[in-house]
C-alpha positions in Angstrom: -43.8 174.9 37.5 -41.0 176.4 39.5 -37.5 176.1 38.2 -35.3 173.5 40.0 -31.7 172.4 40.0 -31.1 170.6 36.7 -27.3 170.0 36.6 -24.2 170.8 38.5 -20.5 170.5 38.0 -17.4 170.3 40.3 -14.3 172.1 39.2 -11.1 170.0 39.7 -7.5 170.2 38.8 -7.2 166.7 37.2 -10.2 164.9 35.7 -8.6 161.5 35.8 -7.7 161.8 39.5 -11.1 163.1 40.3 -12.7 160.1 38.5 -10.5 157.7 40.4 -11.2 159.4 43.8 -15.0 159.9 43.4 -15.5 156.6 41.6 -13.9 154.8 44.6 -15.7 157.0 47.2 -19.2 157.1 45.7 -19.3 154.5 43.0 -19.8 157.1 40.3 -19.2 156.1 36.7 -18.0 158.5 34.0 -18.1 159.3 30.3 -15.6 161.8 28.9 -17.6 164.3 26.9 -14.6 166.6 26.1 -11.0 167.0 27.1 -12.0 169.3 29.9 -15.3 167.6 30.9 -16.4 164.3 32.5 -20.1 163.4 32.8 -21.2 161.3 35.7 -23.5 158.6 34.2 -25.1 157.0 37.2 -26.5 159.7 39.5 -30.2 160.8 39.9 -29.3 164.5 39.6 -27.2 165.0 36.5 -23.7 166.2 37.2 -20.1 166.3 35.9 -16.6 167.5 36.5 -14.8 170.3 34.7 -11.1 171.0 34.7 -9.7 174.3 35.9 -10.3 173.9 39.6 -10.4 173.3 42.4 -13.3 175.5 43.6 -14.9 175.6 47.0 -18.5 175.4 45.6 -20.2 173.4 42.8 -21.5 175.3 39.8 -25.3 174.9 39.9 -27.3 174.9 36.6 -31.0 175.7 36.9 -33.2 173.7 34.5 -35.2 176.0 32.2 -37.4 175.0 29.3 -36.6 178.1 27.2 -33.1 179.4 27.8 -33.5 182.3 25.4 -36.6 183.6 27.3 -34.8 183.0 30.7 -31.7 184.9 29.6 -33.9 187.8 28.4 -35.7 187.7 31.7 -32.4 187.9 33.7 -31.6 191.1 31.7 -35.0 192.6 32.3 -34.7 192.1 36.0 -31.3 193.9 36.1 -29.0 190.9 36.0 -26.2 190.2 33.5 -25.7 187.3 31.2 -22.7 185.7 29.6 -22.5 184.0 26.2 -24.9 181.2 25.4 -23.0 178.0 25.0 -24.1 174.9 23.1 -23.0 171.3 24.0 -24.2 167.8 23.6 -26.1 168.1 26.8 -27.9 171.2 25.8 -27.6 175.0 26.0 -26.2 176.9 29.0 -25.5 180.4 30.1 -23.6 181.9 33.1 -25.4 184.8 34.7 -25.3 187.1 37.6 -28.4 188.4 39.4 -29.0 192.1 40.1 -26.8 191.9 43.2 -23.8 190.1 41.5 -24.6 186.6 42.7 -23.5 184.0 40.1 -25.9 181.4 38.7 -26.1 179.3 35.6 -29.1 178.3 33.4 -29.3 175.1 31.4 -31.8 173.9 28.8 -31.2 170.2 28.4 -30.9 168.6 25.0 -33.3 165.7 24.3 -32.3 162.7 26.4 -30.5 164.8 29.1 -33.5 166.1 31.1 
């Protein structure tokens, strides 16, 4: 099966202001997972907000079933990988392809797919 978008985040300056704005605009509901992260609880495509923004583009996480194998494959194909990060929602890794384009991989934890 081809890999598809599994999660995305929007980087914002202030999480509480973002929750107020997007909650009123789109009806999104939120759960604070960490002091720097809000998870949107009522969307079909899983998403969240991270502090440290703003950014002009969302950070897209591609859903993989085996992140260790996917990270190794990125390296084999001439890309670079960052550190594997573990969270309640699963394991993630920021990468660049062989041309320097940024992408992120995500292996969801049980209950987050």
